[in-house]
C-alpha positions in Angstrom: 125.3 118.9 99.8 126.2 120.6 96.6 124.0 122.4 94.1 123.3 119.1 92.2 122.1 117.5 95.4 119.7 120.3 96.1 118.3 120.1 92.6 117.9 116.4 92.9 116.2 116.8 96.2 113.7 119.3 94.8 113.1 117.1 91.7 112.5 114.0 93.9 109.9 115.8 96.1 108.4 118.0 93.5 104.9 116.5 94.2 105.2 117.6 97.9 106.2 121.1 96.9 103.3 121.4 94.4 100.8 120.0 97.0 101.9 122.4 99.7 101.8 125.3 97.3 98.3 124.4 96.3 97.3 124.0 99.9 98.7 127.4 100.8 96.8 129.0 97.9 93.6 127.4 99.0 94.0 128.4 102.6 94.8 132.0 101.6 91.7 132.1 99.4 89.5 130.6 102.2 90.9 133.1 104.7 90.1 136.0 102.4 86.6 134.7 101.9 86.1 134.4 105.7 86.8 138.1 106.3 84.0 140.7 106.4 84.2 143.2 103.6 85.0 146.7 104.9 84.2 150.0 103.2 86.0 153.3 103.6 84.5 156.7 103.3 86.5 160.0 103.6 85.6 163.6 104.1 87.9 166.6 103.9 87.7 169.8 106.0 89.7 173.1 105.5 91.1 174.9 108.5 91.0 178.7 108.1 92.0 181.8 110.2 89.5 184.4 111.0 90.8 188.0 111.5 94.2 189.5 110.9 94.5 192.8 109.0 98.1 193.3 108.5 100.7 191.1 106.9 102.3 190.4 110.2 99.1 189.3 111.8 98.4 187.0 108.9 101.8 185.4 109.1 101.4 184.9 112.8 97.9 183.5 112.3 99.1 181.0 109.7 101.8 179.8 111.9 99.4 179.3 114.7 97.0 177.3 112.5 99.8 175.1 111.1 100.9 174.3 114.6 97.3 173.5 115.7 96.3 171.2 112.8 98.1 168.2 114.4 96.1 168.7 117.5 92.9 168.8 115.5 93.9 165.5 113.8 94.2 163.9 117.2 91.0 165.4 118.4 88.9 163.8 115.6 89.1 160.3 117.1 88.5 161.3 120.7 85.2 160.7 122.6 84.6 164.5 122.9 83.9 164.5 119.2 82.6 160.9 118.7 80.0 160.8 121.5 77.9 163.5 119.9 78.2 161.6 116.6 76.9 158.4 118.3 74.0 160.3 119.7 73.2 162.0 116.5 73.3 158.8 114.3 71.9 156.6 117.1 74.8 154.2 116.7 74.9 151.0 118.9 78.7 151.3 119.6 80.8 152.9 122.2 83.0 155.9 121.6 86.1 153.8 122.1 84.9 151.2 119.5 84.0 153.9 117.0 87.3 155.6 117.6 89.2 152.5 116.2 87.3 152.9 112.9 88.0 156.6 112.6 91.3 158.0 111.4 92.4 161.5 110.5 95.5 162.9 108.8 96.8 166.1 107.3 99.0 166.3 104.2 102.3 168.1 104.9 102.3 171.9 104.6 98.5 172.0 104.0 95.5 173.3 106.0 93.3 170.3 105.0 92.3 167.5 107.4 91.2 164.2 105.9 88.8 162.1 108.1 88.3 158.5 107.1 85.8 156.0 108.5 85.7 152.2 107.9 82.5 150.2 108.4 80.9 147.0 107.0 78.0 149.3 105.8 79.1 151.7 103.1 76.2 154.2 103.8 77.0 154.3 107.5 80.7 154.8 106.8 79.9 157.9 104.7 77.4 159.3 107.3 79.8 158.8 110.2 82.6 160.5 108.2 80.5 163.6 107.5 79.2 163.7 111.1 82.7 163.5 112.5 83.9 166.4 110.3 81.0 168.6 111.4 81.4 167.8 115.0 85.1 168.4 114.8 84.4 171.9 113.5 82.1 172.6 116.5 84.6 171.4 119.1 87.5 173.3 117.5 85.4 176.5 117.7 84.5 175.8 121.3 88.1 175.2 122.3 89.9 177.9 120.3 90.1 181.5 121.5 87.9 184.3 120.0 89.1 187.1 117.9 89.0 190.8 119.2 85.7 191.2 117.3 84.2 188.2 119.2 84.3 185.7 116.3 86.1 182.4 116.5 89.8 182.7 115.6 89.9 179.3 113.8 87.1 177.7 111.8 86.7 174.4 109.9 84.7 174.1 106.7 83.9 170.8 104.9 85.3 171.1 101.4 84.8 167.5 100.2 81.9 165.5 101.8 82.1 161.7 102.0 80.8 159.7 99.1 79.2 156.2 99.6 81.8 153.7 98.5 80.9 151.1 95.9 83.7 148.5 96.5 85.2 147.3 99.7 88.8 148.2 100.3 89.5 145.2 102.5 90.2 142.3 102.4 92.5 142.3 99.4 91.9 138.8 98.1 94.6 138.8 95.5 97.2 139.7 98.1 96.0 137.1 100.5 95.9 134.4 97.8 99.5 135.3 96.7 100.7 135.2 100.3 99.2 131.8 100.8 100.8 130.4 97.6 104.1 131.9 98.6 103.9 130.5 102.1 103.0 127.0 100.8 105.8 127.1 98.2 108.3 128.1 100.9 107.1 125.4 103.2 107.4 122.8 100.4 111.0 123.9 99.7 111.9 123.7 103.3 110.4 120.3 103.7 112.2 118.9 100.6 115.6 120.2 101.6 115.1 119.2 105.2 114.1 115.7 104.1 117.1 115.4 101.8 119.5 116.6 104.5 118.0 114.1 107.1 117.7 111.2 104.7 120.7 109.0 105.3 119.9 106.2 102.9 122.2 105.4 100.0 120.0 106.0 97.0 122.2 106.4 93.9 125.6 105.3 92.7 126.8 108.8 93.2 126.1 108.4 96.9 128.2 105.2 96.9 131.1 107.1 95.3 131.0 109.7 98.0 130.9 107.1 100.8 134.0 105.1 100.0 137.4 105.4 98.4 137.1 101.9 96.9 136.2 101.5 93.2 132.7 100.8 92.1 133.1 97.6 90.1 129.6 97.6 88.7 126.0 98.6 89.0 123.3 95.9 88.9 119.8 96.7 87.6 116.8 95.9 89.8 114.1 93.5 88.6 110.8 92.6 90.2 111.0 88.9 89.6 113.0 87.5 92.6 113.4 84.0 91.1 115.0 85.4 87.9 117.2 87.7 90.0 119.0 84.8 91.5 120.2 83.3 88.2 119.9 86.2 85.8 123.0 85.4 83.9 121.5 82.0 82.9 117.8 82.7 82.7 118.0 86.2 81.1 121.6 86.3 79.6 120.8 89.3 77.3 119.4 91.6 79.9 120.9 94.7 81.3 121.1 93.1 84.7 123.1 90.2 83.3 125.5 92.6 81.7 126.0 94.3 85.0 127.2 91.0 86.6 129.5 90.4 83.6 131.0 93.8 84.1 131.7 93.1 87.7 133.4 89.8 86.8 135.5 91.5 84.1 136.6 94.3 86.5 137.5 91.7 89.1 139.5 89.8 86.5 141.7 92.8 85.7 141.7 94.3 89.2 145.0 92.7 90.0 147.2 92.1 87.0 150.1 90.7 89.1 148.3 88.1 91.2 145.2 86.4 89.9 142.2 86.5 92.3 141.4 82.9 93.2 139.0 83.3 96.2 136.5 86.1 96.8 134.1 86.8 99.7 130.8 88.5 98.7 129.0 90.2 101.6 127.0 93.3 102.5 126.5 95.6 105.4 122.9 94.4 106.2 120.5 91.8 105.0 118.4 92.1 101.8 120.9 94.0 99.8 121.4 91.3 97.1 124.7 89.6 98.2 123.5 86.1 97.5 122.2 87.0 94.0 125.5 88.8 93.3 127.5 85.8 94.4 125.5 83.3 92.3 125.5 85.5 89.2 129.2 86.4 89.6 130.0 82.6 89.6 127.8 82.1 86.5 129.5 85.0 84.7 132.9 83.5 85.4 131.8 80.0 84.5 130.3 81.0 81.1 133.8 82.2 80.1 135.2 78.7 80.7 136.7 79.2 84.1 136.4 76.4 86.7 134.3 78.0 89.5 133.3 76.8 92.9 130.4 78.6 94.7 130.5 78.1 98.5 127.6 79.0 100.7 129.4 80.2 103.8 126.3 81.7 105.4 126.0 79.2 108.2 123.1 81.2 109.8 120.6 81.8 107.0 121.8 79.7 104.0 120.2 80.7 100.7 122.2 79.2 97.8 120.7 75.7 98.0 117.2 77.1 97.8 118.0 79.5 95.0 119.6 76.7 92.9 117.2 74.0 94.0 119.9 71.5 95.1 120.4 69.3 98.1 122.0 70.8 101.1 122.2 67.9 103.6 126.0 67.6 103.2 128.2 70.5 102.5 130.7 73.0 104.1 130.1 72.0 107.7 130.4 68.3 106.8 133.9 69.0 105.4 134.9 71.2 108.4 134.1 68.6 111.0 135.9 65.9 109.0 133.0 63.7 107.9 133.7 64.1 104.2 136.2 65.5 101.8 135.7 68.5 99.5 135.4 66.4 96.4 132.7 64.2 98.0 130.2 67.0 98.8 130.8 69.4 95.8 127.8 69.3 93.4 128.0 70.1 89.7 125.3 72.6 88.7 124.2 73.7 85.3 127.5 73.5 83.6 130.4 71.1 83.9 132.7 73.9 85.1 130.3 75.4 87.7 130.3 73.6 91.1 128.5 74.4 94.3 129.3 73.6 97.9 126.2 74.1 100.1 126.3 74.8 103.9 125.3 71.3 105.1 123.8 71.2 108.5 123.5 74.5 110.3 126.0 74.4 113.3 125.5 76.0 116.7 128.9 77.7 116.5 129.2 79.2 113.0 132.0 81.7 113.9 134.2 79.1 115.5 134.0 76.8 112.4 134.7 79.6 110.0 137.7 80.8 112.0 139.2 77.3 112.3 142.3 75.8 110.7 140.0 73.4 108.8 138.3 76.4 107.1 141.6 77.9 106.1 142.8 74.5 104.7 139.6 74.2 102.8 140.0 77.7 101.3 143.6 76.9 100.2 142.6 73.5 98.7 139.6 75.0 96.8 141.8 77.9 95.5 144.3 75.3 94.2 141.6 73.2 92.5 139.5 75.9 90.9 140.1 79.0 88.9 137.8 81.0 91.1 136.1 80.3 94.5 133.2 82.6 95.5 132.0 82.6 99.1 128.5 83.9 100.0 128.8 85.0 103.6 126.4 86.7 106.2 126.2 90.5 106.4 129.1 92.2 108.1 127.3 94.3 110.8 125.2 91.6 112.5 128.0 89.0 112.8 131.7 88.7 112.2 131.6 85.7 109.9 132.3 87.7 106.7 135.3 89.5 108.2 136.8 86.2 109.4 136.5 84.4 106.1 137.7 87.6 104.3 141.1 87.4 106.0 141.8 84.0 104.6 140.8 84.9 101.0 142.1 87.2 98.3 139.6 89.9 99.1 136.1 91.0 100.0 133.5 92.3 97.5 131.1 94.6 99.3 127.5 94.7 98.0 125.6 98.0 98.6 121.8 97.8 98.1 120.5 101.1 96.9 117.6 102.4 99.0 118.2 99.5 101.4 121.1 100.6 103.5 122.1 103.8 105.3 125.4 105.7 105.0 126.5 105.1 108.5 125.9 101.4 108.1 128.1 101.2 104.9 130.9 103.1 106.7 130.7 100.8 109.7 130.8 97.7 107.5 133.8 98.9 105.6 135.6 99.8 108.8 134.8 96.4 110.3 136.3 94.6 107.4 139.4 96.8 107.4 139.9 96.3 111.2 140.6 92.6 110.8 143.1 93.2 108.0 140.9 91.8 105.1 141.4 93.3 101.7 138.4 95.1 100.2 138.4 94.7 96.4 135.6 97.1 95.7 131.9 97.7 95.9 128.9 96.7 93.8 125.8 98.9 93.7 122.6 96.8 93.4 119.1 97.9 92.7 119.7 100.7 90.2 116.6 101.9 88.4 115.7 104.3 85.6 118.4 106.7 84.6 120.9 105.1 86.9 120.8 101.9 84.8 123.2 101.6 81.9 121.7 101.8 78.5 121.4 98.6 76.6 122.8 97.9 73.1 120.4 95.2 71.9 120.8 93.0 75.0 117.6 93.7 76.8 115.3 92.4 74.1 113.1 90.2 76.4 110.7 87.5 75.3 109.1 87.7 71.9 105.7 89.2 71.7 103.9 87.5 68.9 101.5 89.9 67.3 100.3 89.5 63.8 100.3 92.6 61.7 98.8 91.4 58.5 100.2 89.8 55.4 101.9 91.3 52.4 103.2 89.8 49.2 106.3 91.4 47.7 106.1 91.9 44.0 107.9 89.6 41.7 111.6 90.4 41.3 111.7 92.7 44.3 115.2 92.9 45.7 115.7 91.4 49.1 118.4 93.0 51.4 121.2 90.7 52.5 120.0 90.8 56.1 116.7 89.3 55.0 118.4 86.0 54.1 119.2 83.5 56.8 122.6 82.7 58.2 125.0 82.2 55.4 122.6 83.8 52.9 120.0 81.0 53.2 116.4 82.4 52.9 113.8 81.4 55.4 111.5 78.6 54.4 107.8 79.0 54.1 107.0 76.2 56.5 108.8 77.6 59.6 107.1 78.4 62.9 108.7 80.9 65.2 108.6 80.5 69.0 110.3 81.8 72.1 113.1 79.9 73.8 113.8 79.9 77.5 116.5 82.6 77.2 114.2 85.0 75.3 115.6 84.4 71.8 113.5 83.5 68.8 113.7 79.9 67.4 112.3 78.6 64.1 111.0 75.1 63.9 109.9 73.1 60.9 106.2 73.2 60.5 104.1 70.1 59.5 103.0 71.5 56.2 105.5 70.9 53.3 106.6 73.4 50.8 104.4 74.2 47.7 104.2 71.3 45.3 105.4 68.8 47.9 109.0 69.8 47.4 111.5 71.5 49.7 112.8 74.9 48.7 116.5 74.6 47.7 119.1 76.7 49.3 119.9 80.0 47.7 123.5 81.0 47.3 124.9 83.5 49.7 124.6 87.1 48.6 121.7 86.5 46.2 119.9 89.8 46.0 116.8 88.9 44.2 114.0 86.3 44.4 112.1 84.6 41.7 108.5 85.4 40.7 107.0 83.3 43.4 105.0 85.4 46.0 104.9 83.7 49.3 103.0 85.2 52.2 105.0 87.0 54.8 103.9 87.1 58.4 105.6 89.6 60.7 106.4 89.1 64.3 107.0 92.1 66.6 109.9 91.8 69.0 109.5 95.0 71.1 110.3 97.6 68.5 112.0 95.2 66.1 110.1 93.5 63.3 111.0 89.9 62.5 110.0 88.8 59.0 109.0 85.2 59.3 108.7 84.3 55.7 110.6 86.3 53.1 112.3 85.6 49.9 111.4 82.0 49.3 113.1 80.6 46.2 111.0 77.7 44.9 112.5 74.9 42.8 111.7 74.9 39.0 108.5 73.1 38.0 109.5 69.8 36.5 105.9 68.6 35.8 104.9 67.7 32.2 102.7 70.1 30.3 99.1 69.7 31.4 99.9 67.8 34.6 98.0 69.1 37.6 99.7 69.9 40.9 98.8 67.3 43.5 96.5 68.4 46.4 98.0 66.1 49.0 101.7 65.7 49.6 103.3 64.8 46.3 106.0 62.2 46.1 109.6 63.3 46.0 110.4 64.0 42.3 114.0 64.9 42.7 116.5 63.1 40.7 118.3 60.1 42.4 121.5 62.0 42.6 119.8 65.2 43.9 120.1 65.8 47.7 117.5 67.5 49.8 118.7 70.8 51.4 120.4 70.4 54.7 118.3 72.0 57.4 119.9 71.2 60.7 118.4 72.4 63.9 119.5 71.9 67.5 117.2 72.1 70.5 117.1 75.4 72.5 119.1 75.5 75.7 117.0 74.4 78.6 117.2 75.3 82.3 118.6 72.3 84.3 116.0 70.3 86.2 115.8 70.7 90.0 118.5 68.8 91.8 120.3 67.7 88.6 121.3 70.7 86.6 122.9 70.0 83.2 123.0 73.4 81.6 124.9 72.3 78.5 124.4 74.6 75.6 124.9 73.8 71.8 128.5 74.0 70.6 129.6 77.3 69.1 128.5 77.6 65.5 125.8 74.9 65.8 122.4 75.8 64.5 119.6 76.3 67.0 116.8 76.6 64.6 116.6 80.3 64.9 119.1 81.0 62.2 116.4 81.9 59.7 114.6 84.5 61.8 115.8 87.9 60.9 115.3 91.0 63.1 115.4 94.3 61.3 115.5 97.5 63.2 
């Protein structure tokens, strides 16, 4: 893992890190609250030398006291000093227990002993400290030798009695809280990095690039609708997902400039990685460019193409392989005249033997000679050997890798299995990209129209209309048009039942006309995501030919055009429809034909 992988791991599991940090802080605070507050009181005593008249005696006495202070410090916490204190204050503790709460120290090169006592009761802490200091002075006098005049050679005097503390010195809640937060944060970091190191799933396209030396021919966006995912190129042709399949088809087309690819096997390492959807949409992407394509369902164990395309599967690949029919007799036309499908037929008991037979190789050769491209949907590589067997007889294998579905070792094993039989691997396709991994759209992922009225406005007379507001060829939209959504998500305009004002049709405006007459038609706006479609703009009405004083008719007026005047040509073609189940036609209007949506203008 490099630095980028560590950062991604922390970003991915930031919620766990935050949660563990918060838990650590809470636990630290609760632990601090559970501790009993302790108060510390301190008293200071001074050690002095009695006697000594000459300078030499004083020097020797000072040296003796300095050497004895460390012994006095140790004596302060011994039972010989503490037991009289217990008896004096009537404490309900033993000398050993009291000794753990008493400490004594002496600053370097000083004659001062500081005695400190900790206790939950601040008053008792001060009383015990003063009592220990007084009792230490008594014991030192008893244990030290007397001077020649009979006085004690060393004496201890209290110079700073203990004061009753106002605040506890322990526990330090801030320190414990900070320690809990730090421990939780460290645990969260460790968990995130350990999870990233132990996670073997392929999650991004970057992971795919690290796994294999083969080119990534494309990345396919993930969608929730499983039915649309099977035929995205047809059902949602302007989506990011459809563009991903077209990119794969284009890359395959120019992958080998010397020999054209005529037969391709689409497979994956494990199930549920999107191999069938990739095979179907790859065939659709090639067919929409005019190529003659044959889609073969070679998954003789769990066939899925027939169900995805809603076609009959009683006769198919197995029927041809056992010699009961020819290829032309069982191939079905689907959707378009240049897209053909060969289903599995009856599921055989020996799929591997059929796919590795001479009949299968003859079928592949015949199909490659009859069609521009033959796409085989085969079972996954790791469970069975069918894909590797078929891959040897074709021009190459396209490996589909489902992000967040397959593990790294499974991808490596699948690629090695295909390479072991001598099949050519053309490249890999990453399916299931999401969020930032998906390529940005350029006006393709518009989606269905969301009809939402935003009020009406009337442009002032003579207001210039931009050229984009006119219809195709500069023709303005008519006032009687209704906008609806077609099957592929594009807007269509159909003629409404109400005629134009005055019972006449609005004549065509010349291309490039930048102004409108004084008529003020209402303009409804339809919102397409973030694009606004002006439904009725710039309507040029015909000149009024009624005599002076003649009232405009309420009902539809008869056509008052001159005999030689023609009505404006408003052609419209029906929107492309999805082929019916079992008999897909899929024909679309010829290029340049009007679909009725030519007068709907989207401005961004």
